[in-house]
C-alpha positions in Angstrom: 0.0 0.0 0.0 2.8 2.4 0.9 4.6 1.7 -2.4 1.4 2.2 -4.4 0.7 5.5 -2.8 4.2 6.8 -3.4 4.1 5.5 -7.0 0.8 7.3 -7.6 2.3 10.5 -6.2 5.4 10.1 -8.4 3.3 9.5 -11.5 1.0 12.4 -10.8 4.0 14.7 -10.2 5.7 13.7 -13.5 2.3 14.0 -15.3 1.9 17.6 -14.0 5.5 18.8 -14.2 6.3 17.9 -17.8 3.4 19.9 -19.4 4.0 22.8 -16.9 7.7 22.9 -17.8 6.9 22.9 -21.5 4.4 25.7 -21.1 6.7 27.8 -19.0 9.5 27.3 -21.5 7.3 28.3 -24.4 6.3 31.5 -22.5 9.8 32.4 -21.4 11.6 31.4 -24.6 9.2 32.1 -27.5 10.1 30.8 -30.9 12.0 33.3 -33.1 10.2 34.9 -36.1 11.6 35.3 -39.6 12.4 38.5 -41.3 14.0 39.4 -44.6 17.0 41.6 -45.1 18.7 42.6 -48.5 22.3 42.0 -47.4 23.8 42.1 -50.8 21.8 45.2 -51.9 22.8 47.1 -48.7 26.5 46.3 -49.3 26.3 47.2 -53.0 24.6 50.4 -52.3 27.2 51.4 -49.7 30.1 50.5 -52.1 28.4 52.5 -54.8 28.2 55.6 -52.5 31.9 55.2 -51.5 33.0 54.9 -55.2 31.1 58.2 -55.9 33.1 59.9 -53.2 36.4 59.4 -55.0 38.5 58.8 -51.9 42.0 57.5 -51.4 42.6 53.8 -50.7 43.4 54.1 -47.0 40.2 56.0 -46.3 38.3 53.6 -48.4 39.6 50.7 -46.4 38.8 52.5 -43.1 35.3 53.3 -44.2 34.7 49.7 -45.3 35.9 48.4 -41.9 33.6 50.9 -40.1 30.7 49.9 -42.3 31.3 46.2 -41.7 31.4 46.7 -38.0 28.3 48.9 -38.0 26.4 46.4 -40.2 27.3 43.5 -38.0 26.4 45.4 -34.8 23.0 46.7 -36.2 22.0 43.3 -37.4 23.1 41.5 -34.2 21.2 44.0 -32.1 18.1 43.7 -34.2 18.2 39.9 -34.1 18.6 39.9 -30.3 16.1 42.6 -29.5 13.4 41.2 -31.8 14.0 37.5 -31.5 14.2 37.1 -35.2 16.1 35.0 -37.7 17.2 37.2 -40.6 17.0 35.6 -44.1 18.7 37.0 -47.2 16.2 38.5 -49.6 16.7 36.2 -52.5 16.0 33.2 -50.2 12.4 34.2 -49.4 9.7 34.6 -52.0 7.0 35.9 -49.6 5.7 35.4 -46.2 8.3 37.1 -44.0 8.4 40.9 -43.3 11.1 42.8 -45.1 13.1 44.9 -42.6 15.7 46.1 -45.1 14.6 49.8 -45.1 14.4 49.9 -41.3 17.8 48.5 -40.8 19.4 50.6 -43.6 18.2 53.7 -41.8 19.8 52.5 -38.5 23.0 51.8 -40.4 23.0 55.2 -42.1 22.3 56.9 -38.7 25.2 55.0 -37.1 27.5 55.9 -40.0 26.5 59.6 -39.8 27.6 59.7 -36.2 31.1 58.6 -37.0 33.8 61.3 -36.8 34.7 62.7 -40.1 
């Protein structure tokens, strides 16, 4: 009798704890959403702007390093803050929001704050 009662309590505990744990995990760690970003278009646009400035090689290399750092930082921050997985634009036909313009504005703002 004693073993049956403990076994019943153990089974009840497991039966209640597993779904509760799964529900709490889902609420605390929601599944990431998907979004689209035109990575290649953003880089090409920036390179086109740099080419139009007609600057020397050292300045060009510096600006490219700064851009790469800012691009990486903005994308990483957006991914972390919004719990999203960014997909490159050609990989998605439709169904995921395109956040390219929003992120390009953030990148432009960060670049404009760099010392001249």
